[in-house]
C-alpha positions in Angstrom: 184.2 93.1 125.2 181.1 94.4 123.6 182.6 97.8 123.9 185.9 96.7 122.4 184.0 95.3 119.4 182.4 98.6 118.7 185.8 100.3 119.1 187.5 97.9 116.7 184.6 98.3 114.2 184.8 102.1 114.2 188.6 101.9 113.9 188.3 99.6 110.9 185.8 101.8 109.0 187.6 105.0 109.8 191.0 103.6 108.9 189.8 102.1 105.7 188.3 105.3 104.5 191.2 107.4 105.5 193.8 105.2 103.9 191.8 104.9 100.6 190.7 108.5 100.3 193.3 110.6 102.1 190.5 112.4 103.7 190.7 116.0 105.1 188.9 117.7 107.9 185.2 118.4 107.5 184.9 122.2 106.6 181.9 124.3 107.3 180.2 126.3 104.5 179.2 129.9 105.5 176.4 131.8 103.9 177.0 132.4 100.3 178.3 128.9 99.7 182.0 129.5 99.9 184.0 127.2 102.1 185.8 128.9 105.0 188.5 127.5 107.2 188.5 123.9 108.1 186.4 123.4 111.3 185.7 119.8 112.4 182.6 119.2 114.5 184.7 118.5 117.6 183.9 121.0 120.4 184.9 118.4 123.0 188.3 117.7 121.6 190.3 118.0 124.8 188.2 115.4 126.5 188.0 113.2 123.4 191.8 113.1 123.0 192.1 111.8 126.6 189.5 109.1 125.9 191.2 108.2 122.7 194.5 107.7 124.5 192.8 105.3 127.0 191.1 103.3 124.2 194.4 103.1 122.3 196.2 101.8 125.4 193.5 99.1 125.9 193.8 98.0 122.3 197.6 97.7 122.5 197.6 95.9 125.8 194.7 93.4 125.2 192.8 93.4 121.9 195.7 93.6 119.4 197.8 90.9 120.9 194.9 88.5 121.1 193.9 89.3 117.5 197.5 88.7 116.3 197.6 85.3 117.9 194.2 84.5 116.4 195.4 85.4 112.9 198.7 83.4 113.3 197.1 80.2 114.8 193.7 79.8 113.2 193.6 78.8 109.5 192.4 81.3 107.0 189.5 79.1 105.9 188.2 79.0 109.5 188.6 82.7 110.0 186.7 83.4 106.8 183.9 81.1 107.9 183.6 82.9 111.2 183.5 86.3 109.5 180.9 85.2 107.1 178.7 83.7 109.8 178.8 86.8 112.0 178.3 89.1 108.9 175.2 87.1 107.9 173.6 87.7 111.3 174.4 91.4 111.0 172.8 91.5 107.6 169.4 90.9 109.2 169.6 94.2 111.1 171.0 95.9 108.0 167.9 94.8 106.0 165.6 96.1 108.7 167.3 99.5 108.6 167.1 99.7 104.8 163.3 99.2 105.2 163.0 101.7 108.1 164.7 104.2 105.8 162.2 103.6 103.0 164.7 101.8 100.8 162.4 98.9 100.0 164.4 97.6 97.0 167.7 97.3 98.8 166.0 96.1 101.9 164.5 93.2 100.1 167.8 92.5 98.4 169.5 92.3 101.7 166.8 90.0 103.0 167.3 87.7 100.0 171.0 87.8 100.7 170.4 86.5 104.2 168.1 83.8 103.0 170.5 82.7 100.3 173.5 82.5 102.6 171.5 80.8 105.3 170.0 78.1 103.1 172.8 77.7 100.6 175.8 78.8 102.6 175.6 76.4 105.6 173.9 78.8 107.8 176.1 81.7 106.7 179.5 80.1 106.9 179.8 80.4 103.2 178.9 83.5 101.1 177.3 82.4 97.9 175.2 85.6 97.8 178.2 87.8 97.0 179.3 85.4 94.3 175.9 85.8 92.5 176.0 89.6 92.8 174.1 90.4 96.0 176.6 92.7 97.7 176.5 93.5 101.4 175.1 97.0 102.1 175.4 97.5 105.8 173.1 100.0 107.5 172.8 100.8 111.2 170.3 102.7 113.3 172.5 105.8 113.5 172.0 106.1 109.7 168.3 105.5 110.0 168.0 108.3 112.6 169.9 110.6 110.1 167.4 109.7 107.3 164.6 110.5 109.7 166.0 114.0 110.2 167.9 113.7 113.5 171.0 115.9 113.5 174.4 114.3 114.0 175.5 116.5 116.9 179.1 116.9 117.9 181.8 114.3 117.4 182.5 112.3 120.6 185.0 109.6 121.5 183.3 107.1 123.7 185.3 105.2 126.3 186.1 101.8 124.8 183.4 102.3 122.2 185.5 104.5 120.0 184.6 107.2 117.4 180.9 108.4 117.3 178.6 111.3 117.2 175.7 112.2 119.5 173.3 110.7 117.0 175.3 107.5 116.4 175.7 107.0 120.2 171.9 106.7 120.5 171.9 104.4 117.4 174.4 102.1 119.2 171.8 101.3 121.8 169.4 99.9 119.2 172.2 98.2 117.3 173.3 96.4 120.4 169.9 94.8 120.8 170.1 93.2 117.4 173.7 92.1 117.4 174.9 88.5 117.1 175.5 88.4 120.9 171.8 89.0 121.6 171.0 85.6 120.2 172.7 83.8 123.1 170.5 82.6 125.9 173.1 83.1 128.7 175.5 85.9 129.6 178.4 83.5 129.1 177.3 82.8 125.6 176.8 86.4 124.8 180.2 87.3 126.1 181.8 84.4 124.0 180.1 85.6 120.8 181.1 89.2 121.4 184.7 88.2 122.1 184.7 86.3 118.8 183.4 89.3 117.0 186.1 91.5 118.5 189.0 89.2 117.8 187.8 88.3 114.2 187.4 92.0 113.2 190.5 93.2 114.9 192.5 90.4 113.2 191.3 91.7 109.8 192.5 95.2 110.6 196.1 94.4 111.6 197.6 95.5 108.3 195.4 98.5 108.0 196.3 99.9 111.4 200.0 99.3 110.7 199.7 101.5 107.6 197.8 104.0 109.7 200.6 104.2 112.1 203.0 104.9 109.2 201.0 107.6 107.4 199.2 109.6 110.1 201.1 112.3 111.9 198.1 112.8 114.3 196.2 109.5 114.6 193.3 111.2 116.6 192.6 113.8 113.9 193.1 111.3 111.1 190.5 108.9 112.5 188.1 111.6 113.5 188.0 113.2 110.1 187.8 109.8 108.4 184.9 108.8 110.7 182.9 111.9 110.0 183.5 111.6 106.3 182.5 108.0 106.2 179.3 108.6 108.2 178.3 111.4 105.9 178.9 109.3 102.8 176.9 106.4 104.4 174.0 108.7 105.1 173.7 109.6 101.4 174.8 106.2 100.1 178.1 107.6 98.8 176.6 110.6 97.1 176.2 113.7 99.4 174.5 116.7 97.8 177.1 118.9 96.1 175.5 122.2 97.2 175.8 121.3 100.9 178.7 118.9 100.7 180.6 120.2 103.7 177.7 121.0 106.1 176.8 118.7 109.0 173.3 118.2 107.7 171.5 118.7 104.4 169.4 121.7 103.8 166.7 121.2 101.1 163.8 123.3 100.1 160.2 122.3 100.6 159.3 119.3 98.6 162.6 117.5 99.3 164.3 118.3 96.0 167.4 120.4 95.6 167.0 122.9 92.9 169.8 124.4 90.9 170.6 128.1 91.6 168.6 130.5 89.5 170.6 132.0 86.7 170.8 135.8 86.6 168.7 137.4 83.9 170.7 138.4 80.8 170.2 142.0 79.9 170.2 142.9 76.2 173.1 144.9 75.1 172.4 148.6 74.8 172.3 149.9 71.3 173.2 153.4 70.3 170.4 155.7 69.0 170.6 156.4 65.3 171.9 159.8 64.4 170.5 162.1 61.7 172.6 162.2 58.6 174.7 165.3 58.1 173.5 167.7 55.4 
């Protein structure tokens, strides 16, 4: 069920970005800065498609029916409280990743968000922090590795875990250690929390996935491209560098600042030599 939770989370994020932005494949910029043909970072596509088909079958057979029943039976107020509580626990790890990335200001804000919701929101069941302007800014260890300079590597579809990259796959190992399920003292408790996470998140995605089925001709490509775009935007907090917008990783000169291209020198216009007056 832990795997199913990661799969549902990845599906949610990818579907939301794809539906809102109408994303395209990630092109590669050749030397000279001109964008060539669209080439997604997916050298293992044949294998990835097989894994995607398996994941989709598991979702349709198990996760989606349970999430639908949860949405139809459990009152909205209770479902919102569950989502808030689990999100508040996740905010602790997000705050740590902000600090690990050197984002001290946003890291402290996320810490205050957790403190506010814990003390004033009945342990996180309510979300007063959002109401007073402290928005959730989720960060994970895959993003932290990217900030530290680790390349993303090829796209990979993990069995049950869903869309990822080589870098994000390593990040998942650390994320798992600090998830809500890690707070349980027994295996049964950990499984119960993870199951609740899966069902709660999948229930919130039922409408989004139905729209995805309607608009996507190739769901695999659609989700892959959405995932890669979302992860790139997340790495740069929504503002990837313009000069290297389509590359897998940024390339910056020494000193860490991207300088504008040098302007060509303007040559003065040639002037005709004066001619002697005719006599």
